[in-house]
N, C-alpha and C positions, 0 to 999 in steps of 0.2 A: 336308656332311662326307664325307671321304674314307673308303675301305674301309680296315679293319685289314689289316696284313701282317707277316709273320713277318720278322723282322730277323735272327735267330740261332736255330739249332735245336741239338739234340745235348745240351742242360744237364742237369745232374743236378736240382738243387734251386734254381732261381733264385727270389731273395726280395729283398725290401727295395728295389723300384726306385725310383729318384729321376731326374729330369730335370735337367741342368746343363749349362751352356754348349754347347748342342745336341747332346748325347748322353745315352743312356740309361745309366745307372750301377746295377750290382745285384750282390749277392752271389750266388756259385754255391758253396754249401757243400759239396757233393760233392766238387769238385776244389779246395776251399780257396782260391777266388780272388775278386777283385774285378774286376769286367769292366765296360768300357764300350763301348757299341756306337753309332755314328752313324747316320743314316738310309740310308746307302748299304749298310748291313752290314758 
């Protein structure tokens, strides 16, 4: 198993993560955003 790595920093309250179509999706409640991030950040 590979080591965990930070894909994105500077978030308020990231919550409800889901992996879908090769990207991590989650809600960032402080900024009222739905965010998707790929493995390349």
